C-alpha positions as CSV (number, residue, x, y, z in Angstrom):
1,X,72.1,123.2,132.8
2,X,75.1,125.2,133.7
3,X,74.9,128.9,132.8
4,X,77.7,130.4,130.8
5,X,79.4,133.3,132.6
6,X,78.5,136.7,131.0
7,X,81.0,137.8,128.3
8,X,83.1,140.7,129.2
9,X,82.8,143.7,126.9
10,X,85.8,143.9,124.6
11,X,88.0,146.9,125.0
12,X,87.6,149.3,122.2
13,X,90.7,149.8,120.0
14,X,92.6,152.8,121.1
15,X,92.3,154.7,117.8
16,X,88.5,154.3,117.8
17,X,88.3,155.2,121.4
18,X,90.2,158.4,121.0
19,X,88.3,159.3,117.9
20,X,85.0,158.7,119.6
21,X,86.0,160.9,122.6
22,X,86.9,163.7,120.2
23,X,83.6,163.3,118.4
24,X,81.7,163.6,121.7
25,X,83.7,166.7,122.7
26,X,83.3,168.3,119.2
27,X,79.5,167.8,119.3
28,X,79.4,169.4,122.8
29,X,81.7,172.3,122.4
30,X,81.9,172.9,118.6
31,X,85.0,174.6,117.1
32,X,86.9,176.6,119.7
33,X,89.6,178.3,117.5
34,X,92.4,178.1,120.1
35,X,95.0,179.6,120.5
36,X,93.8,183.2,121.1
37,X,96.6,185.4,119.6
38,X,97.2,188.1,116.9
39,X,100.4,186.6,115.6
40,X,102.6,183.4,115.7
41,X,105.1,185.3,117.9
42,X,102.4,186.2,120.4
43,X,101.6,182.4,120.6
44,X,105.3,181.8,121.4
45,X,105.3,184.5,124.2
46,X,102.0,183.1,125.6
47,X,103.3,179.5,125.6
48,X,106.2,180.6,127.8
49,X,104.2,182.9,130.0
50,X,101.5,180.2,130.7
51,X,104.0,177.9,132.4
52,X,102.7,177.3,136.0
53,X,99.9,179.9,135.9
54,X,96.4,180.4,134.8
55,X,95.7,181.8,131.3
56,X,93.9,184.8,132.8
57,X,97.2,185.9,134.3
58,X,98.9,185.5,130.9
59,X,96.3,187.7,129.2
60,X,97.1,190.5,131.6
61,X,100.9,190.2,131.0
62,X,100.4,190.1,127.2
63,X,98.2,193.1,127.4
64,X,100.9,194.9,129.3
65,X,103.4,194.1,126.6
66,X,101.0,195.4,123.9
67,X,100.3,198.6,125.7
68,X,104.0,199.2,126.1
69,X,104.5,198.5,122.4
70,X,107.1,195.8,123.3
71,X,105.4,192.7,121.9
72,X,107.8,192.0,119.0
73,X,110.8,189.7,118.7
74,X,113.3,192.5,118.2
75,X,112.1,194.6,121.1
76,X,111.9,191.8,123.6
77,X,115.4,190.6,122.7
78,X,116.9,194.0,123.6
79,X,114.5,195.3,126.3
80,X,116.1,195.9,129.7
81,X,115.5,192.8,131.7
82,X,114.0,194.7,134.7
83,X,111.5,196.4,132.4
84,X,110.5,193.1,130.9
85,X,110.1,191.5,134.3
86,X,107.7,194.3,135.4
87,X,105.6,194.0,132.3
88,X,105.1,190.2,132.7
89,X,104.9,190.2,136.5
90,X,101.2,189.1,136.5
91,X,102.1,185.8,134.9
92,X,104.2,184.7,137.9
93,X,107.8,183.5,138.0
94,X,108.4,186.6,136.0
95,X,112.2,186.7,136.5
96,X,112.6,183.2,135.1
97,X,110.2,183.8,132.3
98,X,111.9,187.1,131.3
99,X,115.2,185.3,131.0
100,X,113.5,182.5,128.9
101,X,111.9,185.0,126.6
102,X,115.2,186.9,126.0
103,X,117.1,183.6,125.6
104,X,114.8,182.5,122.8
105,X,114.4,185.9,121.1
106,X,118.1,186.6,121.1
107,X,118.8,183.2,119.7
108,X,116.3,183.7,116.9
109,X,117.8,187.1,116.1
110,X,121.4,185.9,116.2
111,X,121.1,182.6,114.5
112,X,117.9,182.7,112.5
113,X,117.7,186.4,111.4
114,X,114.5,186.7,113.5
115,X,112.7,184.2,111.3
116,X,110.4,182.0,113.4
117,X,109.2,180.1,110.4
118,X,112.7,179.2,109.4
119,X,113.6,178.2,112.9
120,X,110.6,175.8,113.0
121,X,111.2,174.4,109.5
122,X,112.5,170.9,108.8
123,X,111.7,167.4,110.1
124,X,109.3,167.7,113.1
125,X,111.5,165.7,115.5
126,X,114.6,167.9,114.6
127,X,112.6,171.1,115.1
128,X,111.2,169.9,118.4
129,X,114.7,169.1,119.7
130,X,115.8,172.5,118.6
131,X,113.1,174.0,120.8
132,X,113.8,171.7,123.7
133,X,117.5,172.8,123.6
134,X,116.5,176.4,124.6
135,X,116.5,177.2,128.3
136,X,113.1,176.9,130.0
137,X,111.3,175.2,127.1
138,X,110.0,171.8,128.0
139,X,107.9,169.4,126.0
140,X,104.5,171.0,126.6
141,X,105.8,174.5,125.7
142,X,107.7,173.1,122.6
143,X,104.6,171.3,121.4
144,X,102.4,174.4,122.0
145,X,104.7,176.5,119.8
146,X,104.9,173.8,117.1
147,X,101.1,173.3,117.0
148,X,99.7,176.7,117.6
149,X,102.4,179.1,116.4
150,X,103.6,177.4,113.2
151,X,101.0,174.8,112.5
152,X,103.1,171.6,112.9
153,X,101.3,168.4,113.8
154,X,102.6,167.9,117.3
155,X,100.1,166.9,119.9
156,X,100.1,169.0,123.2
157,X,99.8,167.2,126.5
158,X,99.1,169.1,129.7
159,X,97.8,168.5,133.2
160,X,94.2,168.7,131.9
161,X,94.9,165.8,129.4
162,X,96.3,163.7,132.2
163,X,93.4,164.4,134.6
164,X,90.7,163.7,132.1
165,X,92.2,160.6,130.5
166,X,93.1,159.1,133.9
167,X,89.5,159.6,135.1
168,X,88.2,158.0,131.9
169,X,90.5,155.1,132.4
170,X,92.7,155.5,129.3
171,X,95.7,156.4,131.4
172,X,97.0,154.9,134.6
173,X,98.8,158.0,135.9
174,X,102.2,156.5,135.5
175,X,102.8,157.5,131.9
176,X,105.5,160.0,131.0
177,X,104.8,163.0,128.8
178,X,106.1,161.5,125.6
179,X,104.2,158.2,126.1
180,X,101.0,160.1,126.2
181,X,101.9,162.3,123.2
182,X,102.8,159.2,121.2
183,X,99.5,157.5,122.2
184,X,97.6,160.4,120.6
185,X,99.8,160.8,117.6
186,X,100.0,157.1,116.7
187,X,96.2,156.6,117.0
188,X,94.9,159.8,115.4
189,X,95.2,161.1,111.8
190,X,98.3,163.3,111.5
191,X,96.3,166.6,111.1
192,X,97.2,169.9,112.6
193,X,93.6,171.1,112.8
194,X,92.5,167.9,114.5
195,X,95.3,168.1,117.1
196,X,94.5,171.8,117.6
197,X,90.8,171.3,118.2
198,X,91.2,168.1,120.3
199,X,93.5,169.8,122.7
200,X,91.4,172.9,122.9
201,X,88.3,170.8,123.7
202,X,90.3,168.9,126.5
203,X,91.1,172.3,128.0
204,X,87.5,173.4,127.8
205,X,86.2,170.2,129.4
206,X,88.7,170.6,132.2
207,X,87.6,174.1,132.9
208,X,83.9,173.5,132.7
209,X,83.2,170.0,133.9
210,X,86.2,168.0,134.9
211,X,87.8,170.3,137.4
212,X,90.5,169.3,139.7
213,X,88.6,169.4,143.0
214,X,85.0,170.0,141.9
215,X,83.5,167.9,139.1
216,X,80.2,168.3,137.2
217,X,79.8,164.9,135.8
218,X,76.1,165.2,135.0
219,X,77.0,168.0,132.5
220,X,80.0,166.2,131.0
221,X,79.8,164.8,127.4
222,X,82.1,162.0,128.4
223,X,80.1,160.9,131.5
224,X,79.0,157.6,129.9
225,X,82.6,156.8,128.9
226,X,84.1,157.8,132.2
227,X,85.0,155.5,135.1
228,X,85.2,158.5,137.5
229,X,81.7,159.6,136.5
230,X,80.3,156.1,137.1
231,X,81.8,156.1,140.6
232,X,80.3,159.6,141.2
233,X,76.8,158.3,140.1
234,X,77.1,155.3,142.4
235,X,78.2,157.5,145.3
236,X,75.2,159.8,144.6
237,X,72.8,156.9,144.7
238,X,74.2,155.6,148.0
239,X,73.9,159.1,149.5
240,X,70.3,159.3,148.2
241,X,69.4,155.9,149.7
242,X,71.0,156.7,153.0
243,X,69.1,160.0,153.1
244,X,65.8,158.2,152.4
245,X,66.5,155.7,155.2
246,X,67.2,158.5,157.7
247,X,64.0,160.3,156.7
248,X,61.9,157.1,156.9
249,X,63.4,155.1,159.8
250,X,60.6,152.6,159.8
251,X,61.1,151.6,156.1
């Protein structure tokens, strides 16, 4: 009697897959309460300063602004550019970022009476385009401001998101930013707190387990879901077997 070929496991629907991943991350990390800031405007400043640098560098730059009593929309808009550059120097690319901060703050003062809430009010897509029209504000920065500064449901995609979801096998590595953003937003409940915590947990996983060059798959809450972790386990078994043969050449 001819045996039937084993049935292939059906691929999990994308909405259930993303929700399951979030559940695993939530169980592992708990609530993370990201973004660390004392005000919505501080989030805006941090979102610009964190471009192409580590958050630890941003923290130093923001502390410099606070110690100089310059972390306000009105002051940053009129601060001598050289002084602003020196204060934010630890964040890197400080000349570009100083110009970006002043471009945005001056625009808010001139056209929106310094009202960040008003600037970010209206249909989400319109507000996002408004942000993207400002010099130096790209999709990730715009979504960070929308989600973390003013509580709009706009999912943030970053390098950590790409790394983790490529390793899991959800992404191929060819997707553009907006494709990834739409994947999350079309398959998750439209909920600001959900988007906030999900992205924060992605960041935490990337920093603790799923690092760029060094991974800790055995400690990762997604290891059973992850293609990369499976390959890592197989590699570990092969190394262990080879070591055993070299120690026992007669076996």
